[in-house]
C-alpha positions as a Markdown table, in Angstrom:
| # | Residue | x | y | z |
|---|---|---|---|---|
| 1 | Met | -17.7 | -43.8 | -6.7 |
| 2 | Thr | -21.4 | -43.2 | -6.6 |
| 3 | Ile | -23.1 | -40.3 | -8.4 |
| 4 | Lys | -23.8 | -38.7 | -5.0 |
| 5 | Ser | -20.1 | -38.7 | -4.0 |
| 6 | Leu | -19.1 | -37.3 | -7.4 |
| 7 | Leu | -21.7 | -34.5 | -7.0 |
| 8 | Val | -20.4 | -33.7 | -3.5 |
| 9 | Ala | -16.8 | -33.7 | -4.8 |
| 10 | Gly | -17.7 | -31.4 | -7.7 |
| 11 | Ile | -19.5 | -28.9 | -5.5 |
| 12 | Ala | -16.5 | -28.9 | -3.1 |
| 13 | Met | -14.1 | -28.2 | -6.0 |
| 14 | Val | -16.3 | -25.4 | -7.3 |
| 15 | Ser | -16.4 | -23.8 | -3.9 |
| 16 | Leu | -12.6 | -23.9 | -3.5 |
| 17 | Val | -12.0 | -22.4 | -6.9 |
| 18 | Ser | -14.6 | -19.7 | -6.6 |
| 19 | Gly | -13.4 | -18.8 | -3.1 |
| 20 | Ala | -9.8 | -18.4 | -4.3 |
| 21 | Ala | -11.0 | -16.3 | -7.3 |
| 22 | Phe | -12.6 | -13.8 | -5.0 |
| 23 | Ala | -10.0 | -13.7 | -2.2 |
| 24 | Asp | -7.9 | -10.5 | -1.9 |
| 25 | Val | -4.4 | -11.2 | -2.9 |
| 26 | Tyr | -2.0 | -8.6 | -1.5 |
| 27 | Met | 1.7 | -8.1 | -2.2 |
| 28 | Thr | 4.2 | -9.4 | 0.4 |
| 29 | Gly | 6.2 | -6.9 | 2.3 |
| 30 | Glu | 9.3 | -7.9 | 0.4 |
| 31 | Glu | 7.5 | -7.3 | -2.9 |
| 32 | Val | 6.4 | -3.8 | -1.8 |
| 33 | Ala | 10.0 | -3.0 | -0.6 |
| 34 | Lys | 11.4 | -4.0 | -4.0 |
| 35 | Leu | 8.9 | -1.8 | -5.7 |
| 36 | Val | 9.4 | 1.4 | -3.6 |
| 37 | Ala | 13.1 | 1.2 | -2.3 |
| 38 | Gly | 15.1 | 3.9 | -3.9 |
| 39 | Lys | 12.0 | 5.6 | -5.3 |
| 40 | Thr | 9.5 | 8.4 | -4.4 |
| 41 | Ile | 5.8 | 7.8 | -3.9 |
| 42 | Glu | 3.2 | 10.5 | -4.0 |
| 43 | Gly | -0.1 | 9.9 | -2.1 |
| 44 | Gln | -3.5 | 10.6 | -3.3 |
| 45 | Tyr | -6.4 | 10.1 | -0.8 |
| 46 | Arg | -9.7 | 8.9 | -2.1 |
| 47 | Glu | -11.2 | 12.0 | -0.6 |
| 48 | Cys | -9.6 | 15.2 | 0.8 |
| 49 | Gly | -10.8 | 16.1 | 4.3 |
| 50 | Ala | -9.8 | 17.7 | 7.6 |
| 51 | Gly | -6.4 | 16.4 | 8.7 |
| 52 | Lys | -5.5 | 14.8 | 5.3 |
| 53 | Asn | -2.4 | 16.0 | 3.5 |
| 54 | Asp | -0.9 | 15.6 | 0.1 |
| 55 | Phe | 2.4 | 13.9 | 0.6 |
| 56 | Arg | 5.6 | 12.7 | -1.1 |
| 57 | Glu | 7.9 | 10.2 | 0.4 |
| 58 | Phe | 11.3 | 9.0 | -0.7 |
| 59 | Tyr | 12.0 | 5.4 | 0.5 |
| 60 | Asp | 15.8 | 5.1 | 1.0 |
| 61 | Glu | 17.1 | 1.6 | 0.5 |
| 62 | Ser | 18.5 | 1.7 | 4.1 |
| 63 | Gly | 14.9 | 1.8 | 5.6 |
| 64 | Gln | 14.7 | 5.6 | 6.0 |
| 65 | Ile | 11.7 | 7.7 | 4.8 |
| 66 | Arg | 12.1 | 11.4 | 3.9 |
| 67 | Gly | 8.8 | 13.0 | 3.2 |
| 68 | Ala | 7.1 | 16.4 | 2.6 |
| 69 | Glu | 3.4 | 17.3 | 3.1 |
| 70 | Arg | 0.9 | 20.1 | 2.7 |
| 71 | Ala | -2.8 | 20.5 | 3.2 |
| 72 | Cys | -4.8 | 18.2 | 0.8 |
| 73 | Ser | -5.3 | 19.8 | -2.7 |
| 74 | Met | -3.8 | 23.1 | -1.6 |
| 75 | Ala | -1.1 | 25.2 | -3.1 |
| 76 | Gly | 1.7 | 26.3 | -0.8 |
| 77 | Ser | 4.9 | 25.2 | 0.8 |
| 78 | Trp | 5.7 | 21.7 | 1.8 |
| 79 | Ser | 6.8 | 20.8 | 5.4 |
| 80 | Lys | 9.3 | 18.0 | 5.7 |
| 81 | Tyr | 9.3 | 15.0 | 8.0 |
| 82 | Gln | 11.2 | 11.7 | 8.5 |
| 83 | Gly | 10.3 | 8.1 | 9.3 |
| 84 | Gln | 11.3 | 4.5 | 8.7 |
| 85 | Trp | 10.1 | 1.6 | 6.8 |
| 86 | Glu | 10.5 | -2.1 | 7.5 |
| 87 | Ile | 9.1 | -5.5 | 6.8 |
| 88 | Lys | 7.4 | -7.1 | 9.8 |
| 89 | Asp | 5.4 | -10.4 | 9.8 |
| 90 | Gly | 5.4 | -10.4 | 6.0 |
| 91 | Lys | 3.9 | -6.9 | 5.7 |
| 92 | Phe | 5.3 | -3.6 | 4.6 |
| 93 | Cys | 5.3 | -1.2 | 7.6 |
| 94 | Val | 5.8 | 2.5 | 7.8 |
| 95 | Leu | 6.7 | 4.3 | 11.0 |
| 96 | Leu | 6.1 | 8.1 | 10.6 |
| 97 | Gly | 5.4 | 9.2 | 14.1 |
| 98 | Ser | 3.3 | 12.2 | 15.1 |
| 99 | Asp | -0.3 | 12.0 | 13.8 |
| 100 | Arg | 0.7 | 10.5 | 10.4 |
| 101 | Pro | -0.8 | 7.1 | 9.5 |
| 102 | Ser | 1.8 | 4.5 | 10.6 |
| 103 | Gly | 1.6 | 0.8 | 10.8 |
| 104 | Cys | 1.7 | -2.4 | 8.7 |
| 105 | Phe | -0.6 | -2.3 | 5.7 |
| 106 | Asp | -1.7 | -4.5 | 2.8 |
| 107 | Tyr | -0.7 | -3.2 | -0.7 |
| 108 | Asn | -1.5 | -4.0 | -4.3 |
| 109 | Val | -0.2 | -2.6 | -7.6 |
| 110 | Asp | -2.3 | -2.3 | -10.7 |
| 111 | Lys | -1.3 | -2.7 | -14.3 |
| 112 | Asp | -0.5 | 1.0 | -14.6 |
| 113 | Gly | 2.0 | 0.9 | -11.7 |
| 114 | Val | -0.3 | 2.6 | -9.2 |
| 115 | Leu | 0.3 | 1.3 | -5.7 |
| 116 | Thr | -2.8 | 1.1 | -3.4 |
| 117 | Arg | -2.7 | 0.8 | 0.4 |
| 118 | Tyr | -5.5 | -0.9 | 2.3 |
| 119 | Asp | -6.5 | -0.3 | 5.9 |
| 120 | Ala | -7.1 | -3.0 | 8.5 |
| 121 | Lys | -10.6 | -3.6 | 7.1 |
| 122 | Gly | -9.4 | -4.2 | 3.6 |
| 123 | Val | -10.6 | -0.8 | 2.3 |
| 124 | Ala | -8.4 | 1.0 | -0.2 |
| 125 | Asn | -7.6 | 4.3 | 1.5 |
| 126 | Val | -4.6 | 5.7 | -0.3 |
| 127 | Arg | -3.3 | 5.4 | -3.9 |
| 128 | Phe | 0.4 | 6.1 | -4.7 |
| 129 | Thr | 2.1 | 7.2 | -7.9 |
| 130 | Ile | 5.6 | 5.9 | -8.0 |
| 131 | Tyr | 8.5 | 7.9 | -9.4 |
| 132 | Asp | 12.1 | 6.7 | -10.0 |
| 133 | Gly | 14.7 | 8.1 | -7.6 |
| 134 | Asn | 14.3 | 11.2 | -5.5 |
| 135 | Pro | 13.1 | 13.9 | -8.0 |
| 136 | Asp | 12.0 | 16.3 | -5.2 |
| 137 | His | 15.3 | 16.0 | -3.4 |
| 138 | Leu | 13.7 | 14.9 | -0.1 |
């Protein structure tokens, strides 16, 4: 091999390694399901605003979601709702109906166990605290 070909090979290798290091690596739908099935999540938006609600959702192992919500950062009663979850095309999907955010999203979990949902553009838009079981009896 010539010095030029070694140099080109080295640059190509560095590009591959650095590209992989900066790529977003999200959890598979199956990994998210294993993390939340049989548990309750509580959502915290990055910013409260019009039409955003605090919410809690219990993810039944059968694919059902039982949730409660109230106006973001407000005291008061919680209104209940239902939905479903599923794994579709390798992503974890929530189907909540009405005007609640539904669809298939990317997720990641940090070292403290906080689950983050990313929108279609890869922007973190909701963080979830995960609780064992159904402590709110949803």
